[in-house]
C-alpha positions as CSV (number, residue, x, y, z in Angstrom):
1,M,34.8,96.4,292.5
2,I,37.4,96.4,295.6
3,S,39.2,99.5,296.1
4,L,42.2,99.7,298.3
5,N,44.4,102.5,299.4
6,S,48.1,102.1,299.9
7,K,47.5,102.3,303.9
8,E,44.7,99.5,303.6
9,I,47.1,97.2,301.6
10,S,50.0,98.0,304.1
11,Y,47.9,97.0,306.9
12,K,46.8,93.9,305.4
13,I,50.3,92.8,304.8
14,Y,51.3,93.9,308.4
15,E,48.6,91.9,309.8
16,V,49.8,88.9,308.1
17,L,53.5,89.4,308.9
18,I,52.7,90.3,312.6
19,S,50.4,87.5,313.2
20,N,53.4,85.0,312.8
21,T,55.3,86.7,315.7
22,D,54.2,87.1,319.1
23,N,57.4,88.6,320.8
24,T,57.8,91.8,318.7
25,D,57.3,94.9,320.9
26,K,55.3,98.0,319.9
27,Y,58.1,100.2,318.4
28,S,59.5,97.5,316.2
29,K,55.9,96.7,315.0
30,D,55.4,100.5,314.1
31,K,58.7,100.5,312.3
32,I,57.5,97.4,310.3
33,L,54.5,99.0,309.5
34,I,56.0,102.2,308.2
35,G,58.6,100.2,306.3
36,I,55.8,98.3,304.6
37,Q,53.8,101.7,304.0
38,V,56.9,102.9,302.2
39,M,57.4,100.0,300.2
40,V,53.6,99.9,298.9
41,I,54.1,103.4,298.0
42,N,57.2,103.2,296.0
43,I,56.0,100.1,294.2
44,S,52.7,101.9,293.2
45,K,54.5,104.9,291.9
46,L,56.9,102.6,290.0
47,I,54.0,100.9,288.3
48,Q,52.5,104.3,287.4
49,L,55.9,105.3,285.9
50,L,55.9,102.2,284.0
51,I,52.3,102.6,282.8
52,I,52.9,106.2,281.7
53,S,56.3,105.2,279.9
54,I,54.3,102.1,278.1
55,L,51.8,104.4,276.9
56,F,54.4,106.8,275.7
57,G,56.3,104.0,274.1
58,T,59.5,104.9,276.2
59,L,59.6,102.0,278.5
60,K,63.4,101.0,277.9
61,E,64.5,104.8,277.9
62,T,62.4,105.4,281.1
63,L,64.0,102.5,282.9
64,C,67.4,103.6,282.0
65,V,66.6,107.2,283.5
66,F,64.9,105.5,286.6
67,F,67.6,103.2,287.5
68,S,70.5,105.6,287.3
69,F,68.3,108.1,289.2
70,A,67.2,105.6,291.8
71,L,71.0,104.5,292.2
72,V,72.2,108.1,292.9
73,R,69.1,109.1,294.9
74,K,69.3,106.0,297.4
75,S,72.3,107.5,298.9
76,A,72.3,111.0,297.9
77,G,68.8,112.0,299.5
78,G,67.2,114.8,298.0
79,I,64.0,117.1,298.3
80,H,60.7,115.5,298.7
81,A,57.3,116.6,297.4
82,K,54.7,117.4,300.3
83,T,52.3,114.8,299.0
84,S,52.7,111.3,297.6
85,L,50.6,112.3,294.6
86,K,52.7,115.6,293.9
87,C,55.8,113.3,294.1
88,S,54.3,110.9,291.5
89,I,53.3,113.7,288.9
90,Y,56.5,115.6,289.3
91,T,58.7,112.5,289.0
92,I,56.8,111.1,286.1
93,F,56.7,114.3,284.2
94,L,60.5,115.0,284.7
95,M,61.5,111.7,283.7
96,Q,59.6,111.6,280.6
97,I,61.0,115.2,279.8
98,V,64.6,113.7,280.3
99,V,63.6,110.8,277.9
100,M,62.2,113.5,275.3
101,I,65.1,115.4,275.3
102,S,67.4,112.6,275.3
103,K,65.9,111.3,272.2
104,V,66.8,114.2,270.4
105,I,70.2,115.0,271.4
106,I,73.6,113.1,271.2
107,L,76.2,114.2,273.6
108,E,80.0,114.3,272.6
109,K,82.8,112.8,274.8
110,I,83.8,116.3,276.1
111,T,80.3,117.2,277.1
112,Y,79.9,113.8,279.2
113,F,83.2,114.6,280.7
114,T,82.2,118.0,281.6
115,I,79.0,116.9,283.0
116,Y,81.0,114.2,284.9
117,I,83.1,116.8,286.6
118,I,79.9,119.0,287.3
119,I,77.9,116.1,288.9
120,N,81.1,115.1,291.0
121,Y,81.6,118.8,292.5
122,F,77.9,118.9,293.1
123,V,77.9,115.5,295.0
124,F,81.0,116.2,296.7
125,K,79.5,119.7,298.0
126,Y,76.0,118.9,298.8
127,A,75.3,114.9,299.1
128,P,73.9,113.6,301.2
129,R,70.9,116.1,301.5
130,D,68.7,115.2,304.3
131,T,65.2,116.4,305.2
132,N,63.1,116.9,308.1
133,I,61.6,113.5,307.3
134,N,65.0,111.6,306.8
135,P,67.4,113.6,308.7
136,I,70.9,112.3,308.9
137,N,72.0,112.2,312.7
138,T,75.6,111.7,312.7
139,G,78.8,112.9,310.8
140,L,79.9,109.2,310.1
141,E,76.5,108.3,308.4
142,R,76.8,111.5,306.2
143,R,80.4,110.6,305.4
144,K,79.3,106.7,304.3
145,L,76.4,108.3,302.4
146,K,78.7,110.9,300.4
147,I,81.2,108.1,299.8
148,A,78.3,105.8,298.5
149,T,77.0,108.4,296.5
150,L,80.3,109.4,294.8
151,R,81.0,105.7,294.1
152,N,77.8,105.1,292.5
153,V,78.0,108.4,290.2
154,N,81.7,107.1,289.4
155,L,80.6,103.5,288.5
156,I,77.7,104.9,286.4
157,F,80.2,107.2,284.3
158,V,82.6,104.5,284.0
159,C,79.8,102.2,282.6
160,I,78.6,105.3,280.2
161,A,82.3,105.4,278.9
162,I,82.3,101.6,278.0
163,L,78.7,101.6,276.8
164,D,78.5,101.6,273.0
165,I,74.9,102.6,272.5
166,N,75.3,106.4,272.6
167,I,71.4,107.2,273.1
168,Y,71.2,105.1,276.4
169,K,74.3,107.1,277.7
170,T,72.3,110.4,277.4
171,F,69.3,108.4,279.4
172,I,71.5,107.2,281.9
173,V,73.1,110.7,282.3
174,G,69.8,112.5,282.4
175,G,68.5,110.2,285.3
176,V,71.9,111.1,287.3
177,C,71.4,114.7,286.7
178,L,67.9,114.7,288.0
179,A,68.9,113.1,291.2
180,V,71.8,115.3,291.6
181,L,69.6,118.3,290.9
182,S,67.4,117.3,294.3
183,I,70.2,117.9,296.4
184,I,71.3,121.4,295.2
185,P,69.9,124.2,297.4
186,I,69.0,126.7,294.8
187,C,66.8,123.6,293.0
188,E,65.3,122.8,296.7
189,K,63.9,126.5,296.6
190,I,62.3,126.3,293.5
191,N,60.8,122.9,294.1
192,L,59.3,124.2,297.3
193,K,57.5,126.9,295.4
194,I,56.2,124.4,293.1
195,L,55.6,121.2,295.4
């Protein structure tokens, strides 16, 4: 049986890509390798999430949570676990909790509107959230990410207002809430103790 870890897979992909280019400097090659490693790790986490959601029979619901989470998280940033394994476990656990809760509650329009206001407040106040690993170096970059996050959140809530299937609205809002919770300082302190 062949057993490859993410670093070995990344390096094999890297070797194939680099073998076709001779004029790439060491710094660029290192950036390419790191990018491939991040991509392989994230794909493996997505596969794990999909397998767990299939086992629980929640694939469609988990995808709603995941895509709304990812759309906000992409520009909002947020806290990170100390290891990839902890990140996987934590993310899968929280997304499945959101799915289970969303299956049993139905939110009224006023509740969606209240969540919308609260989410926009937190995004405006705290996004984007950088980390030691992913620092935001300039004020212009920070401003662009804040605008992108506000845009994404507002687009999601416009879709929610238009969407006719009520249960999917709750899954989508749950994903947004997970992403926004990861940028709030008090949640970061709690998560640092756990993670």
